[in-house]
Each structure stands twice: as C-alpha cells, then as structure tokens.
C-alpha positions in Angstrom: 7.6 6.8 4.0 11.5 5.4 3.6 10.4 2.9 1.1 8.5 4.4 -1.6 11.6 6.9 -1.2 13.6 4.0 -2.2 11.8 2.1 -4.4 11.8 5.7 -6.5 15.3 6.1 -5.7 17.1 4.6 -8.4 18.4 2.2 -6.4 17.2 -0.7 -8.3 17.6 0.9 -12.4 18.3 3.7 -14.2 16.6 7.2 -14.2 17.4 7.1 -18.3 15.6 4.4 -18.4 11.8 5.3 -16.9 9.5 7.1 -18.9 7.2 10.3 -17.5 5.8 10.8 -14.9 8.4 8.2 -13.3 11.3 9.9 -14.5 10.2 13.5 -12.9 9.3 11.9 -9.6 12.4 9.8 -9.3 14.3 13.6 -9.7 12.4 14.8 -7.1 13.5 12.3 -4.5 16.3 13.3 -2.2 17.2 9.1 -1.9 18.1 9.4 -6.1 21.1 11.7 -5.5 22.6 9.6 -2.1 22.4 6.7 -4.2 24.0 8.2 -7.4 26.5 9.9 -5.5 27.3 6.4 -4.0 26.8 4.6 -7.4 29.6 7.5 -8.3 31.8 6.4 -5.8 31.3 2.7 -6.0 31.2 2.2 -9.7 32.3 5.7 -11.5 29.0 5.9 -13.3 26.5 8.7 -12.4 23.6 10.5 -13.9 23.8 13.6 -11.9 27.1 15.7 -11.0 28.5 15.3 -7.6 27.8 18.6 -6.6 24.4 18.4 -7.0 23.9 15.2 -4.8 25.6 17.4 -1.9 23.3 19.9 -2.5 20.2 18.2 -2.2 21.6 15.5 0.7 22.2 19.0 2.7 19.1 20.6 1.8 17.1 17.7 3.1 19.5 17.4 6.3 18.8 21.0 7.1 15.1 20.9 6.6 14.5 17.6 8.7 17.0 19.0 11.5 14.5 22.5 11.4 11.8 20.3 12.5 13.2 17.9 14.5 14.6 21.3 16.5 11.3 23.1 16.1 8.9 20.2 17.4 11.0 19.6 20.4 11.6 23.3 20.8 7.5 23.1 21.5 7.4 20.0 23.1 5.0 18.1 20.6 3.9 14.9 22.3 6.0 15.0 25.4 4.9 14.3 28.7 4.9 17.1 31.3 
C-alpha cells in the first residue's frame, strides 16, 4: 500500500505538471501533503499551504489510530 501512495505522492515530480486524472489522484493521496510539507521545510518551495498538510496528516493519523484501536479492542486475529 505504501509503494503506490509514494509513487503518487509527488516525491519525484510536481503535481502541477500532471494531467487528469493523475493530478486529482495525487491530491487525494495523504503522502502528497507530507512530502509537500517536507519540501517546504527543506527548500522553501511548496504547492499547498503548510496548514493543509498538517490537517491532512492529522486526519490520516487519527483515522489510522481509530482503526488500530478498534482492531485491538475486538481482539481480531489474536490467539486466546
């Protein structure tokens, strides 16, 4: 799951140079915002605002945390 997200995350290209539907898919990818915030910190160049990147990262982190907490609470695939 990480590899497709990384390839669509704008690591190797600018999202502005993509045609549709790839530009939309890139902007839906949560790794895009993490990469863009890192790029802003290192080079000063960014395509989105830092606050959008922080909100996107926090939303993904909260969703993953809730899924993990639910799986642990149910004991899914845990041996008795």
